[in-house]
C-alpha positions as CSV (number, residue, x, y, z in Angstrom):
1,M,-65.9,38.2,7.4
2,S,-67.0,41.4,9.1
3,D,-70.7,40.3,8.7
4,E,-70.2,37.1,10.6
5,K,-70.5,37.0,14.4
6,H,-67.2,37.2,16.3
7,V,-66.0,37.1,19.9
8,D,-62.9,38.9,21.3
9,G,-59.5,37.4,21.8
10,N,-60.2,36.1,25.3
11,A,-61.8,33.1,23.6
12,L,-58.3,31.9,22.9
13,A,-57.3,31.7,26.6
14,G,-58.3,28.0,26.8
15,P,-57.0,26.6,23.5
16,L,-53.7,28.5,23.7
17,S,-53.1,27.6,27.3
18,E,-52.2,24.1,26.0
19,V,-49.4,25.6,24.0
20,F,-48.1,28.6,26.0
21,D,-47.1,28.9,29.7
22,V,-48.4,32.6,29.8
23,D,-51.9,34.0,29.1
24,I,-51.4,34.7,25.4
25,T,-54.5,37.0,25.4
26,T,-52.4,39.6,27.4
27,T,-49.6,39.4,24.7
28,S,-49.1,42.4,22.3
29,A,-49.1,41.7,18.7
30,K,-48.2,43.8,15.7
31,C,-50.5,43.3,12.6
32,A,-48.4,42.7,9.6
33,G,-51.0,44.2,7.4
34,C,-51.7,47.6,9.0
35,G,-49.1,47.9,11.8
36,D,-51.6,48.2,14.6
37,I,-50.2,47.0,18.0
38,A,-52.8,45.6,20.4
39,V,-53.2,42.8,22.9
40,I,-54.7,39.5,21.5
41,A,-57.7,40.0,23.7
42,Q,-58.7,42.9,21.4
43,A,-58.7,40.8,18.3
44,M,-61.8,39.5,16.5
45,V,-62.1,35.8,16.9
46,Y,-64.4,33.7,14.5
47,E,-65.0,30.3,16.0
48,K,-65.4,27.4,13.6
49,P,-65.5,23.6,14.4
50,H,-62.0,22.8,15.8
51,S,-60.5,26.2,14.7
52,F,-60.3,29.8,15.5
53,I,-59.6,32.5,12.8
54,V,-58.1,35.6,14.6
55,R,-58.4,39.0,12.9
56,C,-57.0,42.4,13.5
57,S,-59.7,44.7,15.1
58,K,-58.4,47.6,12.9
59,C,-58.0,46.3,9.3
60,D,-59.7,42.8,9.6
61,D,-56.5,41.0,8.2
62,V,-55.9,37.4,9.5
63,L,-53.5,37.6,12.4
64,M,-53.5,33.8,13.2
65,I,-55.3,30.6,12.7
66,V,-55.5,28.1,15.5
67,L,-56.4,24.4,14.6
68,Q,-57.3,22.0,17.2
69,K,-56.6,18.5,16.1
70,R,-57.0,15.3,18.0
71,D,-53.3,15.0,19.0
72,A,-52.0,18.5,18.4
73,T,-52.7,22.2,18.4
74,E,-51.4,24.0,15.3
75,I,-51.0,27.8,15.2
76,D,-50.3,29.7,11.9
77,L,-49.1,33.2,12.8
78,R,-49.2,34.5,9.2
79,G,-50.4,38.0,10.0
80,I,-48.4,38.8,13.1
81,A,-45.2,40.8,12.4
82,W,-44.1,40.4,16.1
83,L,-45.4,39.0,19.4
84,G,-44.4,40.6,22.7
85,V,-44.8,38.0,25.6
86,P,-44.8,39.6,29.0
87,R,-42.4,38.2,31.6
88,G,-43.9,36.3,34.5
């Protein structure tokens, strides 16, 4: 996917604010593929109709997939080993 145009993880602020009470873009995540730890804002986000593919900025592995359906937002966290949510 590296030849496709992407934006940074800040593009997830709106869609994920429907699910999380905190700004998830400031949350640290550990890539299950390479072990890199970075805030979600640093990830590479590929926008598709009704979905976001979020990839590690170091190894390009899929961290998460966000699907926006008519009545729900579904999040697949397949590539995140852990997520560190800051306290308010």
